N, C-alpha and C positions, 0 to 999 in steps of 0.2 A: 147411929152412926153419921160422923160427919161426911161431907161432901172435897173428902180428900184427894186429890190425884199423886198420886206416883209414877217417876221414869223407872224403871227396873232396867238397869245398865246392863248389857251383856260381853262391851266388848275383852278380846285377848291384850289392849296393849292400852290400859288406866291414864296416861296420858294424851292417846296417840288422840287423830280427826271428829273422831263417835263424839270421844267425851265432852274435847272441847264442844263443839254443838250441844249435844246434852244440857252440855254446862251453860250453856246462852242460850238454852229454850227458858230452863230452869227459873234464870233469875228471871226473865220474863214473860215466866206466869206462872212467878211466885211458886212453884211444885219441890215437891221435895225429890231427890235422885238416891235409890237402890244402888252402889255398886256393887256388885257381885261377886269380883278380884278383889275387893275387905273382906267373903264368907268362903268357910273351907265348907265344898258342896260337893258330894258325890252322884257316884251314878246311880241309879234306879235300880235294888234290891227286893228283889222275894222276901229274903229269909232275916231282912230289918239287919244286915249290920251296918250300913251307917247309921242310926236312930242317936247319934253322941254328932253327927253332921249341924252345920246352923244353917239346911233348910227348916224343920216343922214351927223354931227358936222366931228364923226370918217373918215365915207366911203367916204365923196366928200373931207373930205384934200387930205384922200389917192389915192384917185381916177384918181386925174387931174396931179400925182408922177411918180405913184406904175403903173408900167407890169408885176410884178405874187405876185400873192400869198399866201404863204402856212399858210396852218394851221392848229396851230400844238396843240393836247392834248394827256391824256395820254396814250387812244386807239390807234394813228395811229401809236405811236413810237413802238409796241409790230409785 
């Protein structure tokens, strides 16, 4: 596994202040950004009715190559 790091951005505004800060941090530290606004992820469901959303493919893709996930939303930046 690579020692790759990714910022997972969970801001409701795709071009808001949180995104601007994350963009600067990612450029300075050569980090990839996964913007959750680019994906369709539904609520948790015990009956797996949401099996067709983007959650599992996103996690599977990144869990093979990423060692560190950094979660970022406006509440974490305060």
